[in-house]
C-alpha positions as CSV (number, residue, x, y, z in Angstrom):
1,M,-9.0,-16.2,38.4
2,T,-10.9,-13.8,40.6
3,Q,-10.9,-10.8,38.3
4,G,-12.3,-10.0,34.8
5,A,-10.2,-8.7,31.9
6,D,-10.3,-5.1,33.3
7,G,-9.7,-6.0,36.9
8,T,-13.4,-6.1,37.8
9,P,-14.1,-8.7,40.5
10,R,-15.2,-11.9,38.9
11,A,-17.9,-12.3,41.6
12,L,-19.4,-9.0,40.5
13,V,-19.5,-10.1,36.9
14,A,-21.1,-13.4,37.9
15,S,-23.7,-11.5,39.9
16,A,-24.6,-9.4,36.8
17,L,-24.9,-12.6,34.7
18,L,-27.0,-14.2,37.4
19,A,-29.3,-11.2,37.5
20,V,-29.8,-11.4,33.7
21,Q,-31.0,-15.0,33.9
22,I,-33.2,-14.2,37.0
23,F,-34.8,-11.4,35.0
24,F,-35.4,-13.8,32.1
25,G,-36.8,-16.4,34.5
26,F,-39.3,-13.9,35.9
27,H,-40.1,-12.9,32.3
28,Y,-41.8,-16.2,31.6
29,I,-44.2,-15.6,34.5
30,G,-44.8,-12.0,33.8
31,A,-45.5,-12.6,30.1
32,K,-47.8,-15.5,30.9
33,I,-49.8,-13.3,33.3
34,I,-50.0,-10.5,30.7
35,L,-51.1,-12.8,27.9
36,A,-54.1,-13.8,30.0
37,Y,-55.4,-10.2,29.4
38,M,-54.3,-9.3,25.9
39,P,-53.5,-11.0,22.6
40,P,-49.9,-12.2,22.0
41,L,-49.1,-9.9,19.1
42,A,-50.5,-6.9,21.0
43,W,-48.2,-7.6,23.9
44,A,-45.2,-8.3,21.6
45,S,-45.7,-4.9,19.9
46,I,-46.0,-3.1,23.2
47,R,-42.8,-4.7,24.6
48,I,-40.7,-3.9,21.6
49,L,-42.1,-0.4,21.3
50,G,-41.3,0.2,25.0
51,A,-37.8,-1.1,24.5
52,V,-37.3,1.2,21.5
53,A,-38.5,4.2,23.6
54,V,-35.9,3.5,26.2
55,I,-32.9,2.2,24.3
56,V,-32.8,4.3,21.2
57,P,-32.6,7.7,23.0
58,L,-29.9,6.3,25.3
59,V,-27.8,5.0,22.4
60,I,-28.2,8.4,20.6
61,L,-26.8,10.1,23.7
62,T,-23.6,8.0,23.5
63,G,-22.7,9.7,20.2
64,K,-21.7,6.4,18.5
65,T,-21.6,5.9,14.8
66,W,-24.8,4.8,13.2
67,P,-25.1,2.9,9.9
68,R,-25.4,5.1,6.8
69,S,-25.3,2.8,3.8
70,L,-28.6,1.5,2.4
71,A,-27.1,-1.9,2.2
72,D,-26.4,-2.0,5.9
73,H,-29.9,-0.8,6.6
74,G,-31.3,-3.5,4.4
75,R,-29.2,-6.1,6.3
76,L,-30.4,-4.8,9.6
77,A,-34.0,-4.9,8.5
78,L,-33.5,-8.6,7.5
79,Y,-31.7,-9.4,10.7
80,A,-34.6,-7.8,12.7
81,L,-37.0,-10.1,10.9
82,F,-35.3,-13.1,12.5
83,G,-33.9,-11.6,15.7
84,V,-37.0,-9.6,16.7
85,V,-40.1,-10.2,14.6
86,I,-40.2,-14.0,14.2
87,N,-38.4,-14.5,17.4
88,Q,-40.8,-12.5,19.5
89,T,-43.9,-13.4,17.6
90,C,-43.3,-17.2,18.1
91,F,-42.2,-16.6,21.7
92,V,-45.4,-15.0,22.8
93,E,-47.7,-17.1,20.6
94,G,-45.9,-20.2,22.0
95,L,-46.0,-19.1,25.6
96,S,-49.7,-18.3,25.4
97,R,-50.3,-22.0,24.6
98,T,-47.7,-23.8,26.6
99,V,-46.3,-23.6,30.2
100,P,-43.4,-21.5,31.4
101,S,-41.3,-24.6,32.3
102,H,-41.4,-25.9,28.7
103,S,-40.8,-22.5,27.2
104,S,-37.7,-21.8,29.4
105,L,-36.3,-25.2,28.8
106,I,-36.6,-25.0,25.0
107,N,-34.9,-21.6,25.0
108,T,-31.9,-23.3,26.7
109,M,-31.3,-24.8,23.3
110,I,-30.2,-21.5,21.8
111,P,-26.4,-22.0,22.2
112,V,-26.7,-25.5,20.7
113,A,-29.0,-24.3,17.8
114,T,-26.5,-21.5,17.1
115,L,-23.7,-24.1,16.9
116,A,-25.8,-26.2,14.5
117,F,-26.3,-23.2,12.2
118,A,-22.6,-22.4,12.3
119,L,-21.8,-25.9,11.3
120,L,-24.4,-25.8,8.5
121,F,-22.9,-22.6,7.1
122,R,-19.4,-24.1,7.5
123,R,-18.3,-21.4,9.9
124,E,-17.2,-24.1,12.3
125,R,-15.7,-27.5,11.9
126,A,-17.8,-30.5,13.0
127,T,-16.4,-32.7,15.8
128,S,-17.9,-35.7,17.5
129,A,-18.4,-33.7,20.7
130,K,-20.3,-31.0,18.9
131,M,-22.5,-33.5,17.1
132,L,-23.2,-35.4,20.3
133,G,-24.2,-32.2,22.1
134,I,-26.6,-31.2,19.3
135,A,-28.0,-34.7,19.2
136,L,-28.6,-34.9,23.0
137,A,-30.3,-31.5,23.1
138,L,-32.5,-32.3,20.1
139,A,-33.4,-35.6,21.7
140,G,-34.5,-33.7,24.8
141,V,-36.7,-31.3,22.9
142,L,-38.3,-34.1,20.9
143,F,-38.9,-36.1,24.1
144,L,-40.6,-33.0,25.5
145,F,-42.8,-32.8,22.4
146,A,-43.8,-36.4,22.7
147,H,-44.5,-35.9,26.4
148,S,-46.5,-32.8,25.7
149,G,-48.7,-34.7,23.3
150,R,-49.4,-37.4,25.9
151,A,-49.7,-35.4,29.1
152,F,-51.3,-32.1,28.1
153,E,-53.9,-30.7,25.8
154,G,-53.0,-30.3,22.2
155,T,-52.4,-26.5,22.6
156,V,-49.3,-27.2,24.8
157,L,-47.6,-29.2,22.0
158,T,-48.4,-26.4,19.5
159,G,-46.9,-23.9,22.0
160,D,-43.8,-25.9,22.4
161,I,-43.3,-26.1,18.6
162,L,-43.7,-22.4,18.3
163,T,-41.2,-21.8,21.1
164,L,-38.7,-24.0,19.3
165,V,-39.2,-21.9,16.1
166,N,-38.5,-18.8,18.3
167,A,-35.2,-20.3,19.5
168,L,-34.2,-21.4,16.0
169,S,-35.0,-18.0,14.6
170,F,-32.9,-16.2,17.2
171,S,-30.0,-18.7,16.8
172,F,-30.1,-18.2,13.0
173,F,-30.0,-14.5,13.6
174,L,-26.9,-14.8,15.8
175,V,-25.0,-16.5,13.1
176,I,-26.0,-14.3,10.1
177,S,-25.6,-11.0,12.0
178,K,-22.1,-11.6,13.2
179,P,-20.3,-9.7,10.3
180,I,-22.2,-6.4,11.0
181,L,-21.4,-6.6,14.7
182,A,-17.7,-6.4,13.7
183,R,-18.3,-3.0,12.1
184,Y,-20.7,-1.2,14.5
185,S,-21.2,-1.0,18.2
186,S,-23.4,-3.7,19.6
187,S,-25.6,-1.0,21.3
188,V,-26.1,0.7,17.9
189,V,-27.0,-2.6,16.2
190,T,-29.4,-3.4,19.0
191,A,-31.1,0.0,18.7
192,M,-31.5,-0.4,14.9
193,L,-32.7,-4.0,15.1
194,L,-35.4,-3.0,17.7
195,L,-36.4,0.0,15.6
196,Y,-36.9,-2.0,12.4
197,G,-38.4,-4.8,14.4
198,S,-40.9,-2.5,16.0
199,I,-42.1,-1.4,12.6
200,M,-42.7,-4.9,11.4
201,I,-44.1,-6.4,14.6
202,T,-46.5,-3.5,15.1
203,A,-47.7,-3.9,11.6
204,A,-48.3,-7.6,12.3
205,G,-50.0,-6.8,15.6
206,A,-52.0,-3.8,14.4
207,W,-55.3,-5.7,14.4
208,D,-54.8,-7.0,17.9
209,L,-53.7,-3.5,19.1
210,F,-56.8,-1.8,17.8
211,H,-59.2,-4.5,19.0
212,T,-57.9,-4.9,22.5
213,D,-59.8,-3.3,25.4
214,F,-56.8,-2.0,27.3
215,T,-59.0,-0.5,30.0
216,A,-59.9,-4.0,30.9
217,V,-56.3,-4.9,31.6
218,P,-55.7,-4.9,35.4
219,P,-52.9,-2.9,37.1
220,K,-51.2,-6.2,37.9
221,A,-50.7,-7.0,34.2
222,W,-49.5,-3.5,33.4
223,G,-47.1,-3.7,36.4
224,W,-45.6,-6.9,34.9
225,G,-45.4,-5.2,31.5
226,V,-43.3,-2.4,32.9
227,F,-41.1,-4.9,34.7
228,V,-40.6,-6.9,31.5
229,I,-39.6,-3.9,29.4
230,L,-37.2,-2.4,32.1
231,F,-35.6,-5.6,33.3
232,P,-35.7,-8.7,31.1
233,T,-35.4,-6.3,28.1
234,V,-33.4,-3.1,28.7
235,S,-31.5,-4.0,31.9
236,A,-30.7,-7.5,30.6
237,Y,-29.1,-6.1,27.5
238,G,-27.0,-3.6,29.5
239,L,-25.8,-6.2,32.0
240,N,-25.0,-8.8,29.4
241,S,-23.0,-6.3,27.3
242,W,-21.1,-5.1,30.4
243,A,-20.3,-8.7,31.4
244,L,-19.2,-9.7,27.9
245,K,-16.4,-7.1,28.0
246,R,-15.0,-8.6,31.2
247,V,-15.2,-12.4,30.9
248,D,-15.2,-15.0,28.2
249,S,-18.4,-15.5,26.4
250,S,-18.3,-19.2,27.3
251,L,-18.9,-18.2,30.9
252,V,-21.8,-16.0,29.9
253,A,-23.4,-18.9,28.0
254,L,-23.1,-21.3,31.0
255,F,-25.5,-19.1,33.0
256,I,-28.3,-20.1,30.6
257,Y,-28.8,-23.1,32.8
258,V,-30.2,-20.8,35.5
259,Q,-33.1,-19.6,33.2
260,P,-35.2,-22.8,33.2
261,V,-34.6,-23.4,36.9
262,I,-35.9,-19.9,37.8
263,G,-38.7,-20.0,35.2
264,S,-39.9,-23.5,36.2
265,G,-39.6,-22.8,39.9
266,L,-41.5,-19.6,39.8
267,S,-44.2,-21.2,37.6
268,V,-44.7,-23.9,40.3
269,L,-44.8,-21.3,43.1
270,L,-46.8,-18.5,41.4
271,L,-48.9,-20.3,38.7
272,G,-49.4,-23.7,40.3
273,E,-47.7,-25.6,37.5
274,H,-47.0,-29.2,38.2
275,L,-43.6,-30.5,36.9
276,T,-43.8,-34.0,35.5
277,T,-41.3,-36.8,35.3
278,G,-41.2,-36.3,31.5
279,F,-40.1,-32.7,31.9
280,F,-37.2,-33.7,34.1
281,I,-36.0,-36.4,31.6
282,A,-36.2,-33.8,28.8
283,A,-34.3,-31.3,30.9
284,A,-31.6,-33.7,31.7
285,L,-31.1,-34.5,28.0
286,V,-31.1,-30.8,27.0
287,F,-28.8,-29.8,29.8
288,A,-26.3,-32.5,28.9
289,G,-26.4,-31.5,25.3
290,V,-25.8,-27.9,26.0
291,F,-23.0,-28.7,28.4
292,I,-21.2,-31.0,25.9
293,A,-21.7,-28.4,23.1
294,L,-20.4,-25.5,25.1
295,R,-17.4,-27.6,26.3
296,S,-16.5,-28.3,22.7
297,R,-16.1,-24.6,21.7
298,P,-16.2,-21.1,23.0
299,A,-19.9,-20.2,23.0
300,P,-21.0,-17.4,20.6
301,R,-21.6,-14.1,22.1
302,P,-25.2,-13.1,22.3
303,A,-25.7,-10.2,19.8
304,V,-28.8,-8.8,21.3
305,A,-29.9,-9.8,24.8
306,T,-33.0,-7.6,24.5
307,V,-34.9,-10.1,22.4
308,E,-33.9,-13.4,23.9
309,P,-36.3,-14.6,25.1
């Protein structure tokens, strides 16, 4: 098959999906550089506020229906807690302590963790292939944790654990938010989630925001900040949504393999990170687990690409 559902060349869709993962791969490097000059919660607040400033006006211009019931607004606020606040807080706090290769590999777990939550809530039927995929991916992450404790300082293991919480929070969000996505446009849901998330994450990061000397942040870090907001956040959401309308979500999910390759490679080239044998063993286990899990079912569609990772 060389064309998508609407006749769009499949190669063009694949290029868009590849671009999304390249953006995410660069995000680990950009965020790591930014976090050298400002506290994690300050940067998380700036990123989400920047995304809100770009995405919300664009969605308003589309004229799509926005939620009106208080119940739906309450649900969206709850979903934002897991899909934006906990997700982003643990991501930046984790990345500030660990290395980009570990962070990008752990986030490859998201499709498998989403499957695990779907099984837990009995929204899918357990099979031997699904359970094997989950077990292999989990074994890979646990091996990475053990390796972190032996080969690195203690902060790296703490960062890895926080990154796993980030991935689990986003996976949990994908499962619980599915019903509301059936009733509203994904772009509207994204805008509302970011809006509610920005309120909560800015409140959490208020102390860091007020006590950070932003004049001491160099232009290089601000440049990376603009890049992260415009590309791994806003553009990634747009390209992912565009691709999901044209190909199966299982194909979209397979591109997640690219993310740790880009993130780790760039970390070696730009930050001087040294990839260890333990990392490659963990990556092999995680990749095998994700592959088996994805082969056993159609992968869930990402609800909000703007906050993962």
